N, C-alpha and C positions, 0 to 999 in steps of 0.2 A: 431236263430239257428235251429228252427223247420222246417224241410224240407217241410211239408205240408203248412205251412204259407208262405214259400218262393215261392212255386208253385202257391199259391193263389195270391200273389203279382204280379208274372210274368204274370199270366192269366189276372189280372185286367189291367196291363200296356198294354198288347196286345189289349185288348178290347178298351181302350182309343185311341190307335193309329189307330185302324181300324175304329173307329167312327169319329175321327177328320181328318184322312188322310193327315198328313203333309208329309208323305212318302207313296209311293205305292209299295207294293211287286210285283215282276214280276216272278221270278222263284227261285227254290231252287237249290243250287249248288250240283254237284257231283264231287268227286275226280277222275281224269282220268290221269293215268300214264302209262308209258311203261318201262319195264325192263324184262330181261330174267330170269324167276324163277329158271331155272336149274343152272344158274350162280350166281345170286344174292340172298343171304339169309338174313333174319333178318329184312325185311320190312313187317309191318303189317298194314292192313286197320284200321283206327280209325276215330271217328267222328270229330276230329279236324284237320285231315290231317297233323299231326306232326310226324316226323320220326327221332328220335334220332339215331345217327350213332354208338353208342357204341356196338351194336350187329350186325350191317350190315357188310357183308363180301362178296367179290367177289372171287369166287374160293377158293384158299387156303389163300387168304389175302395178299400174298406177292407182288402182283402187285399194280396198281393204279386204284381205282374206280373213273370213270369220270361221273360227274353229271352236267346236264345243269340247271343252276339257272335262265335262261331266261332273265336276265338283269344284269348290273353291280351293284355291291354292293356299296351303298352310303357311308357306314362307318362300321368299326368294333368296334366302341365305343358303348357299350350297353346302356350307359346313354343317348345318343342322337339318337340311331337307332329307326326306326319306321316301317319298312316294313318286309314282309315275307321273301324276299331274304336275308336280313341281319340276320333275326332270324335263318334261316337254317344253315348259316355258323357259327354264334355265338354259337349255341348249341354244336358244335364240339369243339370250342375253350375255352368255359367257362363252369363253373358248378355253379349253385345256391345252396341255402340251400337244395333244393329238385331237383330231376330230373323228367322228364316225363317217365312214364311206356310206353315202345314202343308199347304195345298192347292196352292199355286202355287210355293213357294220364293222368292217375291219378298220383298225386305227390308221389314219392318214395324217400327214403333217398339219399341225395347227399353229399354236404359238411357237412350238419347237419346229424348226425347219428340218432338223435331223437329230439323231442321237447315236452314241456308240456304246457298246457293251464290252466289258472286260472279258478276257479269255476264260476266267473262272465263273462267268455268268452272274457276278454279284455286285458289280458297280456300273451304274448307268450314268452317262454324261450327256445332258441335253444342251443343245445349242439353240438359243432363242433368236427369232427373227426380229427385225425392227418393226414394232407395232405399238399401238397406244391404247389407252383406255378411252372411253367415250368422252372424257373431258380433256383429252389431248396429252395426258401424262403418260410417259413411256411405261409399257409393261416390263417388269424386271423379274429376274430370277428370284429376287428377295420376296416378291409377292407370292410365289409358289411356296417358298420355304415357310413364310408366315402362315399361309393358308393351311398347309398340311400339318404343321405343328399345332395350329389352332384346333383342327379336327381332333387331334390326339390329346389336347388339353382336357383333363377330367372335368374342368369347369364348363366346358362347352357341351358336354354330354351328347356327343354325336353318336347316333345309332350305328354309323358305318365306320367308326374308328378301327374296328377289328379288321377291316379289309386290308389295312396296310401294316399289320403286325409283323410282316416279314421284313420290314425295314429295321435296321439295327437301332435298338433303343426305343422303338415305337411302343411295344407292348408294355414295357416297364413304365414308361412315362404315362401312358393312358391309365394304368392301374395304380398310379400314385407311388410307384416304387423307383422312379427315375426322374431325370431332369430333361427339360426341353433341349438343353445344350447337348445332351447325349444322343438325341435323335439324328441319325445320319442322313439328313436332308440339308444340304449346304449350298448356298449361293456363292460360287467361287468368285463371280463378278456379276455385273448386271445382266450379262447374256449367257451365263453358264451355270447350270444347276447340276449338282452331283448327288446321287442317291446310292447309298450302300445297303445291301441286303444281308440278312442272316444266312441265306442259302439261295441257290438259283431258284427263281420263281417265274416259270414260263408264262403264266397268265397275267403277270404284272402289266405287260403291254396292252392287254385288253382293258385295263383300268385307266390307261392314259386319258381316254375321252370322258370318263365317268364324272358326274357332277360333283361328287365329294372332293375330287382333286382339282377343281377349278381354282384359279388364283383369286384372292380378294385383297383389298387395300387396307393395310393396317391403319394408316392415317385417318381414313374415313370412318372405320369402325370405332376408333378411339374418340373421334370427334362427335359422331352421331349416336353411338351405342346401338341399341336394337333398331333404331329408326333409320339406319343407313340404307335399308332396302326400300324406303318409301320414295314416291315420285318427288323430284326436286332435289333429292339427296343421293339417289341411286346412281352408281357409276359401274358399268360393265365393260367387257372387252369383246363382246360377241358381235354378230352380224346385225343385231337390232338393239335398240335402247328403249328404256321404259318411258312412255309418254304419260300414261294415266292409269291409275288402279282404283276402281270404285268397287269396294268390297261387296261380294255377292251379286255384282252386275257384270263387270267385264275388266279385263286387263288389256290395255292398248299399247302396242309396240310400234315403233317406226324405225325405218332403216337407219343404221348407224353410219354416218358419212366418214367416220374416222376408222372404221374397220379395215384392216390391212388388205382384205380381199373383197372390198365392197363392190367392185365392178362385176363380180360374179353373182351378187345378190340382186335379184330382179324385182322382188316384191317390196312395195313402199311401206305398207302398213299391215299389221296382223292384230286381230282382235280375238281374245280368248274369252269364251263364255263358260260360266260354271253351272249350267243347267243340269241338274241331277236326274230329273224325271225323263226317261228315255223316250216316252211317247210325246212329251212336250217338245223335246229336242228334235224329234223326227218331224213334227208338225212345222217347226221353225224351218227345218231344212226344206221341206216341201213348199213352204211359202217363200223360199229364197232369202230367208233371214240368216241362214247359216250355210257354209260351204263344205264343211267336213264333219262327219260323225264318227266317233270311235266306238260307239255302242249302239246296238240295233234292238228295237222292241221285239221280244220273242214271238209275239202274236203275229208279226208281219214277216218273219224270216222266210217262210216258204215262198211267199209271193215276191218279196224283195230280191231273193236270190236269182230271179229270172231277169232282173233289170241290169243294164250295162253300167249303172252307177253303183252297183253293189260289188264289193271287192272282198274276197276271202283268200287267205293264204296260210301256210303252215307257220306255226309260232312255237318256239321252244319254251313251252310252259306246261306244267302238270298241276291239275287240281287234285288235292288230297285231303284226307281226314287224318288228324293226329290224336294221339292218346297221351294221357298222363299214366305212364307205365309203372308208376309207384303206387297207384291206387287199384284196389280190386274192382271189378274182375279183370281190368286191363293189364295187370301185372302178369297175367298168364298168356304166354305166346299162343297157345291153342285157341283161346277165346278171340284174340286179335285176328288170327288166321280164319277162324270160322266167320267172323264178321266180314272179312275181306271177300270170302267166297260167297257170302249171302247177298252181296250188293249186285243188283241187276244193272250193270253199266250200259248195256245195249238199250234198255228202256229209257234210262236217263238221257242218253245222247239222242236217241231217235224220236222220243215222244215228249220230252220235256224241254231240252235245250234246242233241238231242231236246227242247229247251226253248223253242222259239219264236224262237231267235236268227235273224237275217236275214243272208244273205251280204252282205259289204261290198265294193263296188267303188269306193267313195269314202271320204273320211275323216269327213265330217260326217254324223251319223245323220239320217235323214229325220224332220223335226219340223214340224208345222203352224205352230208359233210362229215358226220361221225362214222358212218359205215365205211367210207373210203379210207378212214384212218384205222380201221380194224375193230371198231366197237360194234358189238351186237348184243342187244338186251336178251335176257332169258326170262320170259314171263313166268310168274309164280303159278300160273295155271295154263294149260294148253287149250 
């Protein structure tokens, strides 16, 4: 739980990676978006590039905010979702124990109005507020217990089940070596959820708003099976509800009148587009058919960067190459290091990407919030 010790572990881990070179850092990401700041309010730059829509509003909010998601959403089921496009939509449709603060991405109260942590740092007790699903049924602690154990169920095949292996009994159950009943996620009653860990895990709180840990309804999944996420059958507990989903055309959300904090939500409708071609998406934006872009055509970057509707900010992400270190010649650390030294990162960033990306000679992106806690990367080359 000691922040300084965590930073020391992070620094040691990076030093090992930079010495062994199983992966090679290439450049640090930046967030590049386009939206008209005089029209769209409530979007804030942050290190995780996560933008909850509870405070976002276009004009007076009575129209439709159109966002290009840049690909078709694979699923709206938070237990099996894995990608950023799914996360963006699910943040509007669901709410976890905590939400993301739109400015800092720190966890803030969501379904849980508060929680307590035992002195040994291994037992969390969440106290749920009075709130309902979009069909008016109360959200209960049992919905979280079911959802988390469903993620861990080997039959679900959730890619992110490993994220909660620190919960007692979680890893064994997910690997088919234990039972769901042994997983220490328990609804003490409708309003109290108790979670016991194998050891203190300071980053657990940062997972409270993550989509894998959203609640889901056991009764609806049993009733509809895989179809529970389709319009007419879908029920969520977030600020918006699913109105229509036309595959490869759009997803339409409308404000959820039963959301506990609905007075704070100003936007009445949100439409998500799956347009993959960035030039097509940009043309739609220029024609007023889209209000927000999360990807910009490389050919236009230099000119667009001069416009007031172009927004760029630091993003905690690193682009890297990885190797199969069991195969020749990449089983030789000297070969991996030679390749790392041969890559011209400056040319890649300045002449190919042209979007403000920074050459990466370490794995952890430069961030003031980490430096303030004592972390300092040591590049593998000066």
